[in-house]
N, C-alpha and C positions, 0 to 999 in steps of 0.2 A: 711418751713412755720410751724413750731411747731406742726406737726402732726406725732408723732412717730407711726410706724407700726411694733410693736415688734414681731408679730407672722406671720406665713405663711397664716393663715386664714385672718388676718387683711389686709395683702398685696394683697391677691386674691380678697377680697371684695372691696378694694379700686380700684384696677384695673378694676374690672367689673363695678363699679359704675361710676368712672371718666374716663373710657376708652371705655368700651363696650357700655354703654348707649349712650355716645356722638357719637360714630361711627354709631350705629344703628339709632339714632334719626337724625343725619346728613344725612344719606342715605335716610331716609324717607322724609326729607325736600327737598333733591335734587330731588327725584322722584316727589314730589308735585310741584316743580318749573317747571318741564318738562311736566307736564300734566295739561292743563287748568282746567279740572274738579276737580283736586285735589288741586288747588292753594288756594282756600278759606279754606278748612280743614287744610292745612299745616300752613297757617297764624294763624288760631285759635290755633293750637297745639303749635306753637312757642310762641305766646302771653301767653298762659296758662302756659307753662313750665317756661318761663322767669319771669312771674309775680309770680309764685310759689316760685322760687328760691329767688327772691327779697323780697317777703313777709316774708318768713321764716328767711331770713338773717336779715332783719330789725327787726323783732320781737326778734330774738336772740340777736342782738346788744342791744336792749332796756332791755331785761330781764336777760342777762348774766352779773354777776358781773365782774368788771374789764374791762379795755379798750382793744379792739381788735387791731391787727396790722393795720396800716393805709391802707394796700392793700385791706382789707376787704371792706373799703368804695369805693375803685376803682371797685371792683367786683360788689358791689351794684349799682354803677352808670352805669356800663355796662349792667347789667340785666334790670334796669329800662329803660335805653335807648333802648335796644333791644325790650322790651315789648311795649314801646310807638311806636317804628317804625313798629312793627308788626301790632298794632292796626291801625296806620295810613295807612299802605299798605292794610289792610283788608277793610278799608273804601273806598279806591280808587278802589279796585276790585269790591266792591259791588255797587259803583256808576256807574261803566261801562265806556265805551269810551265816551269821550267828544264830 
C-alpha cells in the first residue's frame, strides 16, 4: 500500500501504532463487552475512535493533492459504518430493555 518504511524507527513506530494500539484497544473493548457497567464507556470509546479515524481520513482525502488508492474509500466506509453502529448500539443500551 505505498507506505515505505525505510528505517528501523519507522517500522517500530508503524508496528506500535497499527499493531500494539489495535491489540490494546481490542482487549479493552472485549473487557467492556464482558462487564455490563463498562458497556456504555466501551461503545463511546469505539464510536470516538472510529469517528476520529474517519474524520481525519475524510479531511485528508479532501486536502491532500492527488487521488488516493481506492482502498482508502473502503477504509473510510468501514470506519463510518463502525462509528454509526457504535452510536446505534449506545442508543440501544441507553434505552434499556424493552
